[in-house]
Steps between C-alpha positions, in 0.01 A plus 500: 500500500616139498554340840691186593342286770646156430868485398702183541868483592756649265674281240856592414565269205358571155511132402301408811233748397479343157464154654218620725328663207551205264143368550381842389697512173177474304405840640596808306596813681247765408544768758793664672388739767716747689378569850598625840462320830249629753672574831201614708129574485557875506769507234681833469530568130780749555750219570459305175863550398624285792274202430622193309360418157369158405433329169193276505479248216150366439459197275216392271251765606284705267358706787609861497658650811456875495693765687414535870326164514548317829623147429615213720781293345623154599818387329873432506714792610839535333761765584779490241774722351456636150768518229419756235481348153681798348799450728525132413457566128773765502745268675416214262563705187852585623601131501478247216643176640203356686139427421237714664393229745861435608560872533183550706608245760846656532355852508261414782771330706718811484232742619453593863127442553497716812567805285222426252150649529247254637146440378232361730271279292186310595400215266126497562326165546163639605349843554167663573371855494397647834196719553634634831796480738309459825616169655216510753245411232690184410409357840149652512383568142145606597352728764143484628272802530547534877878517463462757220277719714731474801815579298327793336404650835852455637653674198253788523584540868868534408424764238272687743785522748702677230212712367265569792155644426518412130331166442445578130874535438558166674240331282653639181845391612374147559330490157821626346701213651269228361449657157600307187497583130256258337405670170733671254417718203736684262523813717353394834525237773196429718515358849797705615452752780792740528475715811644843582517607867612847602554713813633214711736560787847345487398262780198382302711451188760294685233291675321432172823397331586272791167318495505457121846345518371264769183370333584503126716230336608723208560856611723770353530876525644787301554865588461758223586867481627731229860392549436124492270533199766692309789269588354147537404275211174333605445319171655150495752501219742275316793616291532227237816663367687385811594133505815500714467307829119473475454875500212463253264376771178684571564764765233495767346809650275553807192471278575151368303293750319163497126481445286589804778703660431807710686823427501795739591824320635760742433846359528691827838647402377639169597864446468758226742467212545434131498148359749393236419265213585203724275638773208541261552146369495368857174685571347352184620156607333535841179632342475196271562271797223664703246535218556195281706265716766477231873561526720594207833323448780636285708262289758741359332574164136428582255500791235252606206528742454213746189443707535510877278495808649726766291659774626857532457706816609864470584697815530874437485833684220624275317340211751304295623605156440136401154367413313276744160334518424638847643803677445546875621790708534393861340748737501450874280728704724452803874555541734355232580134560847480654492173693351181362425186699415190300244250630654204679505217246662158521708344224208269418270800451756671274524180295122498474511854357772398251293202384190716474662761271643243259193274497244777444716658231520169316125450519441844351738424215341160428132576549436865422462528123234667294401171339386369838220756515154386396292693247270630777793643694639659184161660438488644853856632463413676175187654653695622803762655276238688297321624813822615664600690188160669494542604863859614423638269764756375251723709277661225293492130422819452704313613812241232438768237449649604834164437667486155341850422626404604854179298481687185400 
């Protein structure tokens, strides 16, 4: 996901652009990136077809910009019509009296530019990769321990209003929101904490979705059932055989999200039925996302796996058909929750919660690595693992890794 934050006024003359770029002629264009503008924090991926496409030209940079990387560009914006080279070449071959340069000038003067397709191009002067999209941390990059404690308590109070009498669920939900993938191995990703909640009332589901949209800068949701799995292509794909009118661009899906995004998977409408080949492929795609934090992309004749870091929250009627690190069935000893009243919080307190979630998540990503552990701590961890296996408190190594993630 490439985002534009600083775009100067449009330039309508190609020669003017060349004059402005003349001091940069020593630079060689190395990267041409196709991207989409970000219209809001909670971008609805179902409306991608209506969004404009931009070409970002980056000069003299050996740094690689991968898919879904958040980047801030500063450059010269140019919106211009495009004449297809094939059309000009065909018209030139039909005449023999003029040189190509004379013919090009006449050809351009005879064309109605309003009827030509337009390309929005940004000639990048400077760019930087972004680790988050929370503007609040730009003004207050650090948070002290008292603010962290206060924000944590406020967030837990909000969750407890949605899930009364279940403090453990609220704690797991909080840990889920601040989780980050910090170690990757060929078939596993450690640090993630996917969460599956079941047996929620419709009021609880709606309240949870509302609060997540309010406090998270990158939030998306997807609803799955047998019909959507069998009819919707969830794998991002690109048909390289199509080159007419930029149809060969990568087609986004609801699963193609920036790093550190939050994805709510609504499985409450799942029913019995038979999955087609597309449905089975979609299930496999979601399983790889939840287990390995990788997403497969299809490029017509081959497929590639790209790393991602998406916090997945699954809401289901019963235990989900998808894998998760933690499954919690909500049980309320009293009557089902039908009316929810949130604690009274000011805008400043909500901003404090937003800063807290982003800041703590960043600290986990930066600080929590295995190499930071001393030899004594590693020895104690190994001894605890052996003792817990002897007492049959653990059934697999993944269970122990989950305990380490929670401890961090």
